[in-house]
TORBAVO-295693 format. One record per residue: residue number from 1; chain; x, y negated, z negated of N, C-alpha, C in turn. Coordinates in nm, 2 decimals, decimal comma. Each point is the difference from the previous one (the first is absolute). Example, Ala and Ser with C-alpha at 12.3 -4.5 7.8 and 13.67 -1.06 7.14 Angstrom:
REM residues 2
n chain n_px n_py n_pz ca_px ca_py ca_pz c_px c_py c_pz
1 A 1,32 0,57 -0,78 -0,09 -0,12 0,00 0,09 -0,12 0,00 .
2 A -0,04 -0,11 0,07 0,09 -0,11 0,00 -0,08 -0,11 -0,08 .
END
This chain:
REM residues 144
n chain n_px n_py n_pz ca_px ca_py ca_pz c_px c_py c_pz
1 A -0,54 -2,45 -0,20 0,01 -0,01 0,16 -0,05 -0,09 0,14 .
2 A -0,02 -0,06 0,05 -0,06 -0,10 0,07 -0,08 0,07 0,10 .
3 A -0,14 -0,02 0,03 -0,04 0,02 0,11 0,08 0,07 0,13 .
4 A 0,06 -0,14 0,04 0,10 0,06 0,08 0,07 0,16 0,01 .
5 A 0,05 0,01 -0,15 0,09 0,07 0,01 -0,04 0,21 -0,07 .
6 A -0,13 -0,10 -0,05 -0,08 0,16 -0,01 -0,06 0,03 0,15 .
7 A -0,01 -0,08 0,09 -0,03 0,03 0,15 0,06 0,11 0,04 .
8 A 0,10 -0,05 0,00 0,16 0,03 0,07 0,05 0,14 -0,05 .
9 A -0,08 0,02 -0,10 0,06 0,16 -0,10 -0,14 0,07 0,10 .
10 A -0,06 -0,02 -0,10 -0,15 0,07 0,06 0,04 0,07 0,10 .
11 A 0,00 -0,09 0,06 0,08 0,06 0,25 0,16 0,10 -0,06 .
12 A 0,02 -0,09 -0,07 0,14 0,18 0,02 -0,03 0,06 -0,04 .
13 A -0,04 0,02 -0,13 -0,06 0,08 -0,09 -0,10 0,14 -0,03 .
14 A -0,12 -0,09 0,15 -0,12 0,06 0,08 0,01 0,19 0,03 .
15 A 0,09 -0,03 0,08 0,02 0,15 0,03 -0,01 0,10 -0,08 .
16 A 0,11 -0,03 -0,11 0,07 0,13 -0,11 -0,08 -0,02 -0,10 .
17 A -0,18 -0,05 -0,01 -0,06 -0,02 -0,11 -0,09 0,07 0,02 .
18 A -0,07 0,03 0,21 -0,10 0,07 0,00 0,00 0,16 0,09 .
19 A 0,14 0,04 -0,08 0,08 0,11 0,11 -0,14 0,07 -0,02 .
20 A -0,04 0,00 -0,19 -0,12 0,14 -0,05 -0,11 0,02 0,11 .
21 A -0,03 -0,10 0,04 -0,13 -0,10 -0,01 -0,02 0,11 0,19 .
22 A 0,16 -0,03 0,07 0,01 0,01 0,12 0,00 0,16 0,06 .
23 A 0,00 0,04 -0,14 0,06 0,18 0,02 -0,11 0,07 0,00 .
24 A -0,11 -0,09 -0,05 -0,15 0,07 -0,04 -0,03 -0,04 0,11 .
25 A -0,01 -0,13 0,08 -0,14 -0,04 0,09 0,11 -0,04 0,16 .
26 A -0,03 -0,04 0,10 -0,01 0,03 0,12 0,16 -0,15 0,00 .
27 A 0,11 0,07 -0,01 0,06 -0,17 0,03 -0,06 -0,11 0,12 .
28 A -0,03 -0,09 -0,12 -0,04 -0,11 0,07 0,07 -0,10 0,03 .
29 A 0,00 -0,11 0,12 0,14 -0,07 0,05 0,04 -0,09 -0,05 .
30 A 0,13 -0,04 0,01 0,05 -0,08 -0,15 -0,02 -0,12 0,04 .
31 A -0,03 -0,15 -0,19 -0,09 -0,10 0,04 0,11 -0,12 0,09 .
32 A -0,07 -0,02 0,07 0,05 -0,15 0,09 -0,04 -0,12 -0,01 .
33 A 0,07 -0,05 0,07 -0,03 -0,18 -0,05 -0,15 -0,04 0,04 .
34 A -0,08 -0,02 -0,05 -0,12 -0,05 -0,01 -0,13 0,10 -0,11 .
35 A 0,10 0,06 -0,05 -0,12 0,08 -0,14 0,02 0,03 -0,11 .
36 A -0,12 -0,05 -0,06 -0,02 -0,09 -0,13 0,02 0,14 -0,09 .
37 A 0,08 -0,01 -0,16 0,05 -0,02 -0,07 -0,05 -0,04 -0,14 .
38 A -0,09 0,09 -0,11 -0,02 -0,08 -0,12 0,08 0,11 -0,11 .
39 A 0,05 -0,14 -0,01 0,10 0,02 -0,12 -0,08 0,00 -0,11 .
40 A 0,06 0,16 -0,15 -0,09 -0,02 -0,10 0,11 0,01 -0,09 .
41 A 0,02 -0,17 -0,09 0,17 0,05 -0,11 -0,11 0,00 -0,16 .
42 A 0,01 0,10 -0,07 -0,04 0,04 -0,09 0,16 -0,01 -0,13 .
43 A -0,11 -0,10 -0,07 0,11 -0,01 -0,12 -0,04 0,12 -0,11 .
44 A 0,15 0,09 -0,01 -0,06 0,15 -0,08 0,08 -0,02 -0,12 .
45 A -0,07 0,02 -0,11 0,11 0,03 -0,09 0,04 0,14 -0,01 .
46 A 0,16 0,00 -0,01 0,16 0,07 0,03 -0,09 0,15 -0,05 .
47 A -0,02 -0,06 -0,14 -0,03 0,23 -0,08 -0,11 0,07 0,11 .
48 A -0,07 -0,11 0,07 -0,12 0,08 0,08 0,02 0,09 0,13 .
49 A 0,10 -0,06 0,04 0,02 0,01 0,14 0,08 0,15 0,06 .
50 A -0,03 0,08 -0,04 0,02 0,16 0,03 -0,17 0,06 0,00 .
51 A -0,04 -0,08 -0,15 -0,17 0,04 0,04 -0,07 -0,10 0,14 .
52 A 0,02 -0,16 0,02 -0,04 -0,03 0,10 0,02 0,03 0,15 .
53 A 0,14 0,05 0,03 0,05 0,07 0,08 -0,02 0,15 0,06 .
54 A -0,09 0,06 -0,11 -0,09 0,14 0,03 -0,10 -0,03 0,03 .
55 A -0,08 -0,11 -0,04 -0,15 -0,03 0,01 0,02 -0,06 0,16 .
56 A 0,08 -0,09 0,01 0,00 -0,01 0,19 -0,01 0,12 0,04 .
57 A 0,16 0,09 -0,03 -0,01 0,14 0,11 -0,17 0,03 -0,04 .
58 A -0,02 0,02 -0,07 -0,11 0,09 -0,01 -0,17 0,00 0,02 .
59 A -0,05 -0,19 -0,04 -0,12 -0,07 0,02 0,01 -0,08 0,14 .
60 A 0,11 -0,04 0,06 0,05 -0,09 0,12 0,01 0,04 0,11 .
61 A 0,14 0,09 -0,01 0,05 0,03 0,13 -0,10 0,10 0,05 .
62 A -0,08 0,11 -0,10 -0,10 0,09 0,16 -0,13 -0,10 0,05 .
63 A 0,00 -0,09 -0,03 -0,09 -0,16 0,03 0,01 -0,07 0,11 .
64 A 0,17 -0,05 -0,02 0,12 -0,04 0,11 -0,02 0,07 0,13 .
65 A 0,13 0,17 -0,01 0,01 0,06 0,05 -0,13 0,05 0,08 .
66 A -0,14 -0,03 -0,05 -0,15 0,03 0,10 0,02 -0,12 0,11 .
67 A 0,02 -0,04 -0,05 -0,07 -0,14 0,05 0,14 -0,03 0,09 .
68 A 0,10 -0,01 0,03 0,13 0,00 0,09 -0,08 0,16 0,12 .
69 A -0,03 0,15 -0,05 -0,01 0,10 0,09 -0,09 -0,05 0,07 .
70 A -0,10 -0,10 -0,01 -0,12 -0,03 0,06 0,03 -0,15 0,03 .
71 A 0,08 0,02 0,05 0,04 -0,15 0,08 -0,02 -0,11 -0,07 .
72 A -0,04 -0,09 -0,08 -0,09 -0,11 -0,05 0,10 -0,08 -0,09 .
73 A 0,15 0,14 0,00 0,12 -0,11 -0,06 0,11 0,03 0,04 .
74 A 0,14 -0,06 0,04 0,09 0,04 0,03 0,06 0,05 -0,09 .
75 A 0,06 -0,03 -0,10 0,11 0,10 -0,12 -0,05 -0,12 -0,15 .
76 A 0,02 0,09 -0,04 0,02 -0,08 -0,21 0,14 0,10 -0,08 .
77 A 0,00 -0,07 -0,07 0,13 -0,02 -0,09 -0,05 -0,10 -0,14 .
78 A 0,13 0,13 -0,10 0,01 -0,08 -0,11 0,14 -0,04 -0,03 .
79 A 0,03 -0,08 -0,06 0,12 -0,05 -0,03 0,00 -0,03 -0,14 .
80 A 0,14 0,08 -0,08 0,01 -0,08 -0,09 0,12 -0,08 0,00 .
81 A 0,01 -0,11 -0,11 0,01 -0,06 -0,03 0,19 -0,03 -0,12 .
82 A 0,08 -0,02 -0,05 0,07 0,06 -0,09 0,08 -0,15 0,02 .
83 A 0,03 -0,04 0,07 0,04 -0,16 -0,01 -0,07 -0,06 0,04 .
84 A -0,01 -0,18 -0,06 -0,05 -0,05 0,08 -0,13 -0,08 -0,10 .
85 A -0,07 -0,03 0,07 -0,15 -0,06 -0,04 -0,06 0,08 -0,12 .
86 A -0,17 -0,01 -0,05 -0,05 0,01 -0,10 -0,07 0,17 -0,01 .
87 A 0,02 -0,01 0,24 -0,11 0,11 0,08 0,09 0,13 -0,01 .
88 A -0,02 0,06 -0,13 0,07 0,15 0,03 -0,10 0,10 0,11 .
89 A -0,09 -0,02 0,03 -0,06 0,12 0,12 -0,05 -0,14 0,13 .
90 A 0,04 0,07 0,12 -0,09 -0,11 0,14 -0,02 0,14 0,09 .
91 A -0,13 -0,01 0,00 -0,08 0,06 0,09 0,02 -0,11 0,13 .
92 A 0,00 0,15 0,08 -0,04 -0,18 0,15 -0,04 0,14 0,10 .
93 A -0,11 -0,02 0,06 -0,10 0,06 0,07 -0,04 -0,08 0,16 .
94 A 0,08 0,05 0,16 -0,02 -0,02 0,09 -0,08 0,04 0,11 .
95 A -0,04 -0,12 0,07 -0,12 0,06 0,10 0,07 -0,10 0,13 .
96 A -0,11 0,04 0,08 -0,01 -0,09 0,12 0,02 -0,17 -0,04 .
97 A -0,08 -0,05 0,00 -0,07 -0,13 -0,06 -0,08 -0,01 -0,05 .
98 A 0,04 -0,10 -0,05 -0,09 -0,06 -0,09 -0,12 0,02 -0,02 .
99 A -0,12 0,06 0,08 -0,13 0,04 -0,01 0,01 0,13 -0,06 .
100 A 0,09 0,11 0,09 -0,01 0,12 -0,03 0,08 0,00 -0,13 .
101 A 0,04 -0,09 -0,11 0,04 0,02 -0,11 -0,11 -0,08 -0,09 .
102 A -0,05 -0,03 0,01 -0,11 -0,02 -0,10 -0,09 0,05 0,00 .
103 A -0,07 0,10 0,17 -0,07 0,06 0,03 0,05 0,16 -0,11 .
104 A 0,11 0,00 0,01 0,03 0,15 -0,07 -0,03 -0,03 -0,13 .
105 A 0,05 -0,13 -0,10 0,05 0,02 -0,12 -0,15 -0,07 -0,03 .
106 A -0,15 0,00 0,09 -0,08 -0,03 -0,05 -0,09 0,19 -0,03 .
107 A 0,11 0,07 0,05 -0,03 0,17 -0,01 0,09 0,00 -0,11 .
108 A 0,13 -0,01 -0,01 0,05 0,13 -0,09 0,05 -0,08 -0,12 .
109 A -0,07 -0,13 -0,02 0,07 -0,06 -0,14 -0,13 0,09 -0,07 .
110 A -0,14 -0,06 -0,01 -0,09 0,06 -0,04 0,04 0,13 -0,05 .
111 A -0,03 0,12 0,08 0,02 0,13 -0,04 0,14 0,06 -0,10 .
112 A 0,14 -0,09 -0,01 0,07 0,02 -0,01 -0,04 -0,03 -0,19 .
113 A 0,01 -0,16 -0,03 -0,02 -0,05 -0,12 -0,14 0,06 -0,10 .
114 A -0,11 0,10 0,10 -0,09 0,09 -0,06 0,03 0,12 -0,05 .
115 A 0,13 0,11 0,06 0,06 0,06 -0,05 0,04 0,02 -0,16 .
116 A -0,05 0,07 -0,04 0,04 0,00 -0,22 0,20 0,06 0,06 .
117 A -0,02 -0,15 -0,12 0,13 -0,02 0,03 0,11 -0,13 0,06 .
118 A -0,10 -0,04 0,06 0,05 -0,15 0,08 0,04 -0,06 -0,15 .
119 A -0,11 0,03 -0,12 -0,04 -0,18 -0,05 0,17 0,02 -0,15 .
120 A 0,03 0,16 0,04 0,15 -0,04 0,01 0,13 -0,08 0,03 .
121 A -0,03 -0,01 0,16 0,12 -0,11 -0,01 -0,04 -0,12 -0,05 .
122 A -0,13 0,01 0,01 -0,02 -0,19 0,01 0,02 -0,04 -0,16 .
123 A -0,02 0,05 -0,08 0,04 0,01 -0,15 0,14 -0,04 0,04 .
124 A 0,13 0,11 0,02 0,13 0,04 0,06 0,06 -0,16 0,07 .
125 A -0,11 -0,02 0,05 0,07 -0,09 0,10 -0,04 -0,14 -0,01 .
126 A -0,09 -0,08 -0,06 -0,08 -0,11 -0,01 0,01 -0,08 0,02 .
127 A 0,11 0,03 0,10 -0,02 -0,17 0,09 0,04 0,01 0,11 .
128 A -0,03 -0,06 0,08 -0,01 0,04 0,16 0,03 -0,05 0,07 .
129 A 0,03 -0,04 0,09 -0,01 -0,10 0,15 0,00 0,03 0,14 .
130 A -0,08 0,03 0,05 -0,06 0,03 0,15 0,07 -0,10 0,12 .
131 A 0,07 0,04 0,06 -0,03 -0,10 0,14 -0,02 0,10 0,12 .
132 A -0,06 -0,10 0,12 -0,03 0,10 0,12 0,10 -0,16 0,12 .
133 A 0,17 0,14 0,04 0,06 -0,11 0,10 -0,05 0,04 0,15 .
134 A 0,07 -0,02 0,08 -0,01 0,05 0,14 0,15 0,00 0,03 .
135 A 0,08 0,09 0,10 0,14 0,06 0,01 0,03 -0,13 0,10 .
136 A 0,10 -0,16 -0,03 0,07 0,07 0,12 0,11 -0,01 0,07 .
137 A 0,10 0,12 -0,07 0,13 0,03 0,04 -0,05 0,11 -0,06 .
138 A 0,11 0,11 0,05 0,06 0,06 -0,02 0,18 0,08 0,11 .
139 A 0,06 0,10 -0,12 0,10 0,04 0,03 0,05 -0,06 0,15 .
140 A 0,08 0,04 0,09 0,03 0,05 0,15 0,13 -0,02 0,00 .
141 A -0,06 0,17 0,03 0,22 0,06 0,05 0,11 -0,07 0,06 .
142 A 0,10 0,01 -0,05 0,07 -0,10 0,07 0,06 0,02 0,08 .
143 A 0,06 -0,02 0,13 0,06 0,07 0,04 0,16 0,02 0,06 .
144 A -0,01 0,11 0,03 0,24 0,03 -0,08 0,01 0,01 0,15 .
END
């Protein structure tokens, strides 16, 4: 999947995957053009998907939900890829701009990585690719 098509897919699925985060915190503004998104693509071993997903839910979700609640992030989510390239799990994290994203990442990443069990994700997903992108366009309603 190309970067541009992944970015479009992330923007289209963002609201569906962050619903649990919004249920626990005050609803943030939806992503807007100019926001910055970190996209982390994980190439995971298929037999470990359930364990990786549970670890994301147990370890990563509480930290990122808190960051959304504190207003440091706009939203976040996880996508599962079943047809396509070698990446099988993709995490996306939205912030208002690149500076806000880098500051938030400097806080959440060490916290997540220090938790017992996170090393299991790194073993199950030995290859990871991270990009940081700015949102250039988003869907516009069609006039009827």
